[in-house]
C-alpha positions in Angstrom: -9.9 -8.4 31.3 -8.7 -10.1 28.1 -7.0 -8.0 25.6 -8.7 -7.5 22.2 -6.5 -7.7 19.1 -7.3 -6.9 15.4 -6.4 -10.1 13.5 -6.2 -10.6 9.7 -8.5 -13.3 8.7 -8.5 -12.9 4.9 -6.5 -11.2 2.2 -7.2 -10.4 -1.5 -5.7 -8.5 -4.4 -6.5 -7.3 -7.9 -4.3 -6.3 -10.9 -5.3 -4.9 -14.3 -4.9 -7.3 -17.2 -2.6 -5.1 -19.2 1.1 -5.6 -18.5 3.7 -3.1 -19.6 7.2 -4.5 -19.5 10.4 -2.5 -19.5 10.9 -3.7 -23.1 7.5 -2.2 -24.0 8.5 1.1 -22.4 11.7 1.2 -24.4 9.5 1.7 -27.5 8.2 5.1 -26.5 10.3 6.3 -23.5 14.0 7.2 -23.7 15.1 4.4 -21.2 16.2 0.8 -21.1 15.4 -2.4 -19.3 18.8 -2.4 -17.8 18.6 1.2 -16.5 15.2 0.5 -14.8 16.2 -2.9 -13.3 19.6 -1.8 -11.9 18.1 1.3 -10.2 14.7 0.0 -9.1 14.4 -3.7 -9.5 11.3 -3.2 -11.6 10.7 -5.5 -14.6 7.0 -4.7 -15.4 3.9 -3.0 -14.2 0.1 -3.3 -14.7 -1.9 -0.6 -16.3 -5.6 0.0 -15.7 -7.8 -0.3 -18.8 -9.7 2.6 -20.2 -12.6 3.3 -17.9 -11.2 0.9 -15.1 -11.1 2.9 -11.9 -9.5 2.6 -8.5 -12.9 1.5 -7.1 -13.1 -1.3 -9.7 -9.8 -2.7 -8.5 -10.6 -2.1 -4.8 -13.9 -4.0 -5.3 -12.2 -7.1 -6.7 -9.6 -7.1 -4.0 -12.2 -6.7 -1.3 -14.4 -9.5 -2.7 -11.4 -11.9 -2.7 -10.5 -10.9 0.9 -14.1 -11.3 2.1 -14.3 -14.7 0.4 -10.9 -15.8 2.0 -12.2 -14.6 5.4 -15.6 -16.3 5.1 -17.2 -13.0 5.9 -20.3 -11.5 4.3 -20.2 -7.8 3.3 -23.3 -7.2 5.5 -21.2 -8.2 8.6 -18.7 -5.3 8.2 -18.7 -2.5 10.7 -16.3 -0.3 8.7 -14.5 0.1 5.4 -11.2 2.1 5.4 -9.6 2.6 1.9 -6.2 4.0 1.5 -5.8 5.8 -1.9 -4.4 8.9 -3.4 -6.2 8.3 -6.7 -9.9 8.3 -5.8 -12.6 7.6 -8.5 -14.2 11.0 -7.9 -13.8 13.9 -5.5 -16.8 12.7 -3.5 -18.4 10.5 -2.3 -15.2 8.7 -1.1 -14.2 5.6 -3.1 -14.8 3.6 0.1 -18.5 4.6 0.0 -18.7 3.6 -3.7 -17.1 0.2 -2.9 -19.3 -0.2 0.1 -22.5 0.2 -2.0 -21.2 -2.3 -4.7 -20.4 -4.8 -2.0 -23.8 -4.4 -0.4 -22.4 -3.3 2.9 -24.6 -0.2 3.1 -24.8 1.4 6.5 -21.4 0.8 8.0 -18.8 3.5 8.3 -16.8 4.0 5.1 -14.1 6.5 4.3 -10.8 7.1 2.4 -7.4 7.8 3.9 -4.9 9.7 1.8 -1.3 9.2 3.0 0.2 8.5 -0.5 2.2 5.3 -0.5 1.7 4.8 3.3 -2.1 4.8 2.7 -2.8 1.1 3.4 -0.7 1.0 6.5 -2.3 4.2 7.8 -5.8 2.7 7.1 -4.7 -0.5 8.9 -3.7 1.6 11.9 -7.1 3.4 12.0 -8.9 0.0 11.7 -6.7 -1.5 14.4 -7.6 1.4 16.8 -11.4 0.9 16.2 -11.2 -2.8 16.9 -9.0 -2.5 20.0 -11.3 0.1 21.4 -14.3 -2.2 21.0 -16.1 0.1 18.5 -15.8 -2.4 15.6 -15.6 -6.1 15.3 -15.0 -6.7 11.5 -13.3 -4.1 9.3 -12.3 -4.2 5.6 -9.1 -2.4 4.9 -8.1 -1.7 1.3 -5.2 -0.1 -0.5 -6.0 0.8 -4.1 -4.5 3.0 -6.8 -4.6 3.9 -10.5 -1.4 5.9 -10.4 -0.7 5.7 -14.1 -3.5 8.2 -14.6 -1.2 10.9 -13.3 2.0 9.9 -15.0 3.8 12.1 -17.5 5.2 9.5 -20.0 7.8 12.1 -21.1 9.3 12.3 -17.7 11.5 9.2 -17.9 12.8 9.2 -14.4 9.3 8.9 -12.8 7.1 7.2 -15.5 9.0 3.9 -15.2 8.3 3.6 -11.5 4.6 3.3 -11.1 1.8 0.8 -11.7 -1.9 0.2 -10.9 -3.3 -2.4 -8.4 -5.2 -3.1 -5.2 -5.0 -5.2 -2.1 -7.3 -5.8 0.9 -7.5 -7.5 4.2 -10.4 -8.3 6.6 -9.7 -7.7 10.2 -11.6 -9.3 13.1 -11.6 -8.7 16.8 -9.9 -11.6 18.5 -8.4 -12.6 21.9 -5.5 -14.2 19.9 -2.6 -11.9 19.0 -2.9 -10.1 15.7 -1.6 -6.5 15.3 0.8 -5.8 18.1 1.6 -2.2 17.1 1.2 0.4 14.4 3.4 3.5 14.1 2.2 6.4 11.8 4.2 9.5 11.0 4.3 12.4 8.6 6.4 15.5 7.8 4.8 18.0 5.4 8.1 19.9 5.2 9.2 17.6 2.5 6.2 18.3 0.3 8.0 19.3 -2.9 10.3 16.3 -3.0 7.4 14.0 -4.0 4.0 15.5 -4.9 1.3 16.3 -7.3 1.0 20.1 -7.2 -2.5 20.7 -8.5 -6.0 20.2 -7.0 -9.5 21.4 -6.5 -8.6 24.2 -4.1 -5.1 25.1 -5.3 -6.4 25.0 -8.9 -5.6 23.0 -12.0 -3.3 24.1 -14.9 -3.7 24.8 -18.5 -1.4 21.8 -19.4 -2.0 18.3 -20.7 -4.2 16.4 -18.2 -4.7 19.7 -16.4 -1.2 19.5 -15.0 -2.1 16.3 -12.9 1.3 14.6 -12.7 3.7 13.1 -10.2 6.8 15.2 -9.5 9.6 13.6 -7.7 13.2 14.3 -6.7 14.4 10.7 -6.7 17.8 10.9 -5.0 16.6 13.0 -2.2 13.5 10.8 -1.6 15.8 7.7 -1.5 18.1 9.3 1.1 15.3 10.3 3.4 13.4 7.0 2.9 16.3 4.8 3.9 17.1 6.9 7.0 13.5 7.3 8.1 12.6 3.6 7.7 15.7 2.7 9.7 14.5 4.5 12.8 10.9 3.4 12.1 11.9 -0.3 12.3 13.5 0.2 15.7 10.5 2.2 17.0 8.0 -0.4 15.8 9.8 -3.4 17.4 10.0 -1.5 20.6 6.3 -0.6 20.6 5.4 -4.3 19.9 7.8 -5.6 22.5 9.7 -7.7 20.0 13.3 -8.3 18.9 14.3 -8.2 15.2 15.3 -11.9 15.5 11.7 -12.8 16.2 10.5 -11.6 12.8 9.7 -14.2 10.2 8.9 -11.8 7.3 9.4 -8.3 6.2 6.7 -7.0 3.9 7.8 -3.6 2.7 6.4 -1.0 0.4 7.4 -2.0 -3.1 9.0 1.2 -4.5 12.6 0.4 -5.0 14.6 -2.8 -4.4 17.6 -0.9 -3.0 15.5 0.7 -0.3 14.0 -2.8 0.5 17.5 -4.3 0.7 18.7 -1.5 3.0 15.8 -2.1 5.4 16.4 -5.9 5.4 20.1 -5.3 6.2 19.2 -3.1 9.1 17.1 -6.0 10.5 19.8 -8.6 9.8 17.3 -10.4 7.7 18.2 -12.3 4.6 16.3 -11.4 1.4 14.8 -14.9 1.6 12.7 -13.5 4.5 11.6 -10.4 2.5 8.5 -10.4 0.3 9.5 -8.7 -3.0 6.9 -8.0 -5.7 8.3 -4.7 -7.0 9.7 -6.5 -10.0 6.2 -7.6 -11.1 4.0 -4.7 -10.0 6.3 -1.6 -9.7 5.2 1.0 -7.2 1.4 0.8 -6.7 1.5 3.2 -3.8 -1.3 2.3 -1.3 -1.7 -1.0 -3.2 1.8 -2.2 -2.8 1.9 -3.6 0.8 -1.5 -5.4 0.6 -0.6 -6.8 -2.8 2.7 -8.2 -1.4 0.9 -9.5 1.6 -1.8 -11.3 -0.4 0.9 -12.8 -2.7 2.8 -14.0 0.4 -0.2 -15.6 1.9 -1.6 -17.3 -1.2 1.9 -18.6 -2.3 2.1 -20.3 1.1 5.2 -18.3 2.2 3.5 -16.6 5.1 2.0 -19.1 7.6 -0.3 -18.7 10.5 1.5 -17.8 13.7 4.4 -16.0 12.0 5.5 -12.5 12.8 5.3 -9.9 10.1 6.6 -6.3 9.8 4.8 -4.2 7.3 6.3 -0.7 6.5 5.8 2.0 3.9 7.1 5.5 2.9 5.3 8.0 0.7 4.7 11.5 -0.4 4.1 14.0 2.4 6.4 12.7 3.5 4.5 9.9 5.3 5.9 6.8 6.9 4.1 4.0 8.7 4.5 0.4 10.0 2.6 -2.5 11.5 3.9 -5.3 13.5 1.6 -8.3 13.6 1.2 -12.0 14.0 -0.5 -13.5 11.0 
């Protein structure tokens, strides 16, 4: 019996119009362009407009991915949306996007794995396709992280931006996703988190205390070490050598973490897709944004092997090894 793979047949992305450069940040945050660039590689980020939601960005990215795939929304069996900044508590943002696309009736749900959200969602979608339960799945990663930034907290406010990316997966006899690896460790909760919520309660503070709290150095150390072992595990699971990889498409959080992962794989930075300088950390949006850029710029070609990986609050970490 022939093996069924989940294959990417279309990509899309969306960014808010407003761009906030490091120079713009200098005007109201005690920081500098040099400080931000040397520590993170970030030069600018996109900021959602007043009233522009995660769902708005997800919808645009989804429409572009469907168009690129030549697939109608009505053909979808499932929509999985990775986000940590949903439009509302419920229905899920995936349900809201489903209705706006006109894909009513298929399964639709959100996955919250912080910055690993898109790769987690991709892993879920891959399992449904490989098991034969779904034939066409829309996978989205979308965020409006700037809604929970404290602009007085200079070490974290410079790191994040808003954006969305999407892919359409189709069941195929041709190789697509070889392996996905998903992990988490809630023991690291307080190194990167947003400590308020519906059940835990909100606070009598600006924005009800909804803000990202992060211990940057500790996160960096764990991320580098964890991604190092993840890379090895993923290649083993997919039956591939590092030398067979054409591209690394990493989570776009910090250029130094990206460089450390590339070094571990003996890959030159010319084989790494980097968009962190343009988009900053868009959490669940970062990997699909980088993938769409790589495809539309002509860098990534059909038949090439890609390694996608991400690390986020939880901690969560996840990867996907695939042939595009």
